[in-house]
C-alpha positions as CSV (number, residue, x, y, z in Angstrom):
1,X,116.3,101.0,27.6
2,X,117.5,100.6,24.1
3,X,121.2,101.1,23.1
4,X,123.3,99.9,20.2
5,X,125.5,97.8,22.5
6,X,122.5,96.2,24.3
7,X,121.6,92.6,23.8
8,X,117.9,91.8,24.4
9,X,117.1,88.2,25.1
10,X,113.5,86.9,25.0
11,X,112.8,83.6,26.7
12,X,109.6,81.5,26.1
13,X,109.2,79.2,29.1
14,X,107.6,75.8,29.2
15,X,107.4,72.9,31.7
16,X,110.2,70.8,30.2
17,X,112.4,73.3,28.2
18,X,113.0,77.0,27.6
19,X,113.7,78.6,24.2
20,X,115.7,81.9,24.0
21,X,116.3,84.3,21.2
22,X,118.8,87.2,21.3
23,X,118.5,90.5,19.4
24,X,121.1,93.3,19.2
25,X,120.3,97.0,19.7
26,X,119.2,97.3,16.1
27,X,116.8,94.5,16.3
28,X,118.9,92.0,14.4
29,X,118.9,88.3,15.4
30,X,122.1,87.4,17.2
31,X,121.4,83.8,18.0
32,X,119.2,81.4,20.0
33,X,119.3,78.4,22.2
34,X,117.0,75.8,23.7
35,X,117.8,74.4,27.2
36,X,116.2,72.0,29.6
37,X,114.1,73.4,32.4
38,X,116.4,72.1,35.1
39,X,119.6,73.4,36.9
40,X,121.9,72.1,34.2
41,X,119.8,73.9,31.6
42,X,119.8,77.1,33.6
43,X,123.6,76.9,33.8
44,X,123.9,76.3,30.1
45,X,121.7,79.3,29.4
46,X,123.7,81.5,31.8
47,X,126.9,80.6,30.0
48,X,125.4,81.4,26.7
49,X,124.2,84.8,27.9
50,X,127.7,85.5,29.3
51,X,129.2,84.9,25.9
52,X,126.8,87.5,24.3
53,X,128.5,90.4,26.2
54,X,128.1,92.5,29.4
55,X,125.0,94.6,28.5
56,X,122.4,91.8,28.4
57,X,118.8,92.1,29.5
58,X,116.7,89.0,29.7
59,X,112.9,89.2,29.3
60,X,111.0,86.2,30.6
61,X,107.4,85.4,30.0
62,X,105.9,83.7,33.1
63,X,108.4,84.5,35.9
64,X,105.8,83.3,38.4
65,X,105.1,79.9,36.7
66,X,107.3,77.9,34.4
67,X,109.9,80.6,34.3
68,X,110.2,80.9,38.1
69,X,113.2,78.7,38.5
70,X,115.1,80.2,35.6
71,X,114.4,83.7,36.9
72,X,115.7,82.9,40.3
73,X,118.8,81.3,38.9
74,X,119.6,84.2,36.5
75,X,119.1,86.8,39.2
76,X,121.4,84.9,41.6
77,X,124.0,84.9,38.8
78,X,123.9,88.7,38.5
79,X,122.0,88.8,35.2
80,X,119.4,91.5,34.7
81,X,115.9,90.0,34.3
82,X,112.6,91.6,33.5
83,X,109.2,90.1,33.1
84,X,107.4,90.6,29.8
85,X,103.6,90.5,29.3
86,X,102.0,87.6,27.5
87,X,101.6,88.3,23.7
88,X,98.5,90.3,22.9
89,X,96.0,89.3,20.2
90,X,97.4,91.7,17.7
91,X,100.9,90.2,18.3
92,X,99.5,86.8,17.1
93,X,98.9,88.0,13.6
94,X,102.1,86.4,12.4
95,X,101.2,83.1,14.0
96,X,102.1,81.2,17.1
97,X,105.3,79.3,17.9
98,X,107.9,79.1,20.6
99,X,110.5,80.9,18.5
100,X,108.0,83.7,17.6
101,X,107.1,84.2,21.2
102,X,110.7,84.4,22.3
103,X,111.4,87.0,19.5
104,X,108.3,89.0,20.7
105,X,109.7,89.0,24.2
106,X,113.1,90.2,23.0
107,X,111.5,93.0,21.0
108,X,109.5,94.1,24.0
109,X,112.7,94.3,26.0
110,X,114.2,96.5,23.3
111,X,111.2,98.7,23.2
112,X,110.6,98.8,26.9
113,X,107.0,97.8,26.3
114,X,105.0,96.1,29.1
115,X,108.0,95.3,31.3
116,X,107.9,94.8,35.0
117,X,110.3,93.7,37.8
118,X,109.9,90.0,38.8
119,X,108.3,89.5,42.1
120,X,110.6,88.7,45.0
121,X,111.1,85.1,46.2
122,X,111.9,84.0,49.8
123,X,109.3,85.2,52.3
124,X,106.9,86.5,49.7
125,X,106.9,83.1,48.0
126,X,106.3,81.4,51.4
127,X,103.3,83.7,52.0
128,X,102.0,83.0,48.5
129,X,102.2,79.2,49.2
130,X,100.4,79.6,52.6
131,X,97.6,81.7,50.9
132,X,97.1,79.0,48.2
133,X,96.8,76.3,51.0
134,X,94.5,78.5,53.1
135,X,92.1,79.3,50.2
136,X,92.1,75.6,49.2
137,X,91.0,74.6,52.7
138,X,88.3,77.3,52.8
139,X,86.9,76.4,49.4
140,X,87.0,72.7,50.1
141,X,85.2,73.2,53.5
142,X,82.5,75.2,51.8
143,X,82.0,72.5,49.2
144,X,81.8,69.8,52.0
145,X,79.3,71.9,54.0
146,X,77.1,72.3,50.8
147,X,77.2,68.5,50.3
148,X,76.3,68.0,54.0
149,X,73.3,70.3,53.8
150,X,72.1,68.7,50.5
151,X,72.2,65.2,52.0
152,X,70.6,66.4,55.2
153,X,67.7,67.9,53.2
154,X,67.1,64.6,51.4
155,X,67.7,62.3,54.4
156,X,64.9,60.1,55.8
157,X,62.4,62.1,57.8
158,X,63.3,60.4,61.1
159,X,67.0,61.1,60.7
160,X,66.4,64.7,59.5
161,X,64.2,65.4,62.5
162,X,66.7,63.8,64.9
163,X,69.5,66.0,63.6
164,X,67.4,69.1,63.5
165,X,67.5,72.2,61.2
166,X,70.4,74.6,60.7
167,X,73.2,75.6,58.4
168,X,76.3,73.6,57.7
169,X,78.3,74.7,60.7
170,X,75.4,73.8,63.1
171,X,74.9,70.5,61.5
172,X,78.6,69.7,61.9
173,X,78.5,70.5,65.6
174,X,75.4,68.4,66.2
175,X,76.7,65.4,64.2
176,X,79.9,65.5,66.2
177,X,77.9,64.9,69.4
178,X,75.5,62.3,68.0
179,X,75.7,58.5,67.7
180,X,73.9,56.1,65.4
181,X,70.4,55.2,66.6
182,X,70.2,51.5,67.7
183,X,67.7,49.5,65.6
184,X,67.5,52.1,62.8
185,X,67.1,50.9,59.2
186,X,70.3,50.1,57.3
187,X,69.7,53.0,54.8
188,X,69.4,55.5,57.7
189,X,72.5,54.2,59.4
190,X,74.5,54.5,56.2
191,X,73.3,58.0,55.5
192,X,74.1,59.0,59.1
193,X,77.6,57.5,58.7
194,X,78.2,59.6,55.5
195,X,76.9,62.7,57.2
196,X,79.3,62.1,60.1
197,X,82.2,61.6,57.7
198,X,81.4,64.9,55.9
199,X,81.2,66.7,59.3
200,X,84.5,65.3,60.4
201,X,86.1,66.3,57.1
202,X,84.7,69.9,57.5
203,X,86.1,70.1,61.0
204,X,89.6,68.9,59.9
205,X,89.6,71.5,57.1
206,X,88.6,74.2,59.5
207,X,91.5,73.2,61.9
208,X,93.9,73.2,59.0
209,X,92.7,76.6,57.7
210,X,93.2,78.1,61.2
211,X,96.7,76.6,61.4
212,X,97.6,78.3,58.0
213,X,96.1,81.6,59.2
214,X,98.2,81.4,62.4
215,X,101.3,80.8,60.3
216,X,100.4,83.8,58.1
217,X,100.1,85.9,61.3
218,X,103.5,84.7,62.6
219,X,105.3,85.3,59.3
220,X,103.7,88.8,58.8
221,X,104.5,89.7,62.4
222,X,108.2,88.8,61.8
223,X,108.2,91.2,58.8
224,X,106.2,94.1,60.3
225,X,105.1,93.7,64.0
226,X,102.5,96.4,63.8
227,X,100.9,95.9,60.4
228,X,98.1,93.7,61.8
229,X,97.3,96.5,64.3
230,X,96.0,98.7,61.5
231,X,92.2,98.9,61.4
232,X,90.6,96.2,59.2
233,X,93.8,94.4,58.2
234,X,93.9,90.7,59.0
235,X,96.5,88.2,58.2
236,X,94.9,87.0,55.0
237,X,94.4,90.6,53.6
238,X,97.9,91.6,54.7
239,X,99.5,88.5,53.0
240,X,97.7,89.2,49.8
241,X,99.0,92.8,49.7
242,X,102.6,91.7,50.6
243,X,102.5,89.0,48.0
244,X,101.7,91.6,45.3
245,X,105.3,93.0,46.1
246,X,104.6,96.7,45.9
247,X,108.3,97.5,46.3
248,X,109.0,96.3,42.7
249,X,106.6,99.0,41.3
250,X,107.6,102.5,40.4
251,X,105.2,104.3,42.7
252,X,101.8,104.3,44.4
253,X,100.1,105.1,41.1
254,X,101.6,101.9,39.6
255,X,100.5,100.0,42.7
256,X,96.9,101.3,42.2
257,X,96.9,100.1,38.6
258,X,98.3,96.8,39.8
259,X,95.6,96.2,42.4
260,X,92.8,97.5,40.3
261,X,91.9,100.6,42.3
262,X,93.1,103.2,39.7
263,X,89.9,104.8,38.4
264,X,89.0,104.5,34.7
265,X,87.3,107.5,32.9
266,X,83.7,106.7,32.0
267,X,82.5,110.2,31.2
268,X,80.0,111.2,28.5
269,X,78.9,114.7,27.6
270,X,78.4,116.8,30.8
271,X,78.5,113.7,33.0
272,X,82.0,113.3,34.6
273,X,82.5,110.0,36.3
274,X,84.9,107.1,36.7
275,X,84.2,103.4,36.7
276,X,85.6,100.3,38.4
277,X,88.8,98.8,37.0
278,X,88.6,95.0,36.5
279,X,92.3,94.5,35.7
280,X,95.3,94.0,37.9
281,X,95.9,91.6,40.7
282,X,92.5,90.5,41.8
283,X,93.7,89.0,45.1
284,X,95.2,92.4,46.1
285,X,92.0,94.1,45.0
286,X,90.0,91.6,47.1
287,X,92.2,92.5,50.1
288,X,91.6,96.2,49.7
289,X,87.9,95.6,49.3
290,X,87.8,93.6,52.5
291,X,89.8,96.2,54.4
292,X,87.5,99.0,53.1
293,X,84.3,97.1,54.1
294,X,85.7,96.4,57.6
295,X,86.7,100.0,58.2
296,X,83.4,101.3,56.8
297,X,81.7,99.4,59.7
298,X,84.1,99.6,62.6
299,X,86.3,102.6,62.0
300,X,84.9,106.0,62.8
301,X,87.3,108.0,60.6
302,X,86.3,105.9,57.6
303,X,82.6,106.4,58.2
304,X,83.2,110.2,58.4
305,X,85.2,110.0,55.1
306,X,82.4,108.1,53.3
307,X,79.8,110.5,54.6
308,X,81.8,113.4,53.4
309,X,82.2,111.8,49.9
310,X,78.4,111.1,49.6
311,X,77.6,114.7,50.7
312,X,79.8,115.8,47.8
313,X,77.4,114.1,45.4
314,X,79.0,110.7,44.9
315,X,77.0,107.5,45.1
316,X,77.8,104.9,47.7
317,X,79.7,102.8,45.2
318,X,81.7,105.8,44.0
319,X,82.5,106.7,47.6
320,X,83.7,103.2,48.4
321,X,85.8,103.2,45.2
322,X,87.4,106.5,46.3
323,X,88.1,104.9,49.8
324,X,89.8,101.9,48.2
325,X,92.0,104.3,46.1
326,X,92.9,106.2,49.3
327,X,93.7,102.9,51.1
328,X,95.9,101.9,48.2
329,X,97.8,105.1,48.4
330,X,98.3,105.0,52.2
331,X,99.1,101.3,52.4
332,X,101.7,101.5,49.6
333,X,103.9,103.7,51.8
334,X,103.7,101.1,54.5
335,X,104.2,98.0,52.4
336,X,107.3,99.2,50.5
337,X,109.2,99.2,53.8
338,X,108.3,95.5,54.5
339,X,111.6,93.6,54.3
340,X,111.1,90.5,52.1
341,X,113.9,88.1,53.0
342,X,115.4,85.8,50.4
């Protein structure tokens, strides 16, 4: 990527302002600027970049967070943008400041070290927002159901016996059909009222989560009408994989490293084996794990594959790891063709 005419710009992004530093092809400081994190600041930075020359590459740290707006603006302006990794621990030996971080980003652009293509916006961004809302509803509903079960366990005996045993979902259904007992002590009536409120909140969260899931299905269907027909692929898993934006990666091996299914050597002596990778996009990894589990139960070809792997001497965990790597390879070819609209 490096050339003598190239200008590498590193941008350290923050909530209220962004700091940029520019280096020439020889690594010499050309200049710097600090702009506000708003459209006027983005325009000021774009004008400053235009004055540097034609061969300008901008490396932004945090294109999915504080740098998202700037990245979108620069790409729309025709300026080449790459995402740089956060500084590693060894990079911090010279200290920590916004200017140092911006210079580190610029040097990484010059060296081509740890660069990646920013994720797409548009439909991918909408899917990401729906996933956040869906997971929030599911997590909150789980928390409410746990509270409901805890209060039910410690409730007065008469009330507890009247409601009956069961898990959170059964308690919600029973409480929805029940009414307060006439003549019950005030404490029992108040506890019953609280239990009913928790049950109502759990039902509302479930309805909202289902609505978000339907919207995910609709949006995914508009992108690829047959993706959800694949065995084991539901709207949530499909959305997690699409949000990873495999098309921005160099190939299926890079996608495997991104989703954490690329095997890592863990051999010693005559024992040759590989271990689980705990890096990469954990949501994409979770999606592949869910798909693999579903297929291992419901898909005959997958069961035959796992049986063959275990007959070759692999453990069940190693066979499942190989299955997830195989799924990553096959799904990559499908996902790179999904058109993400802007």
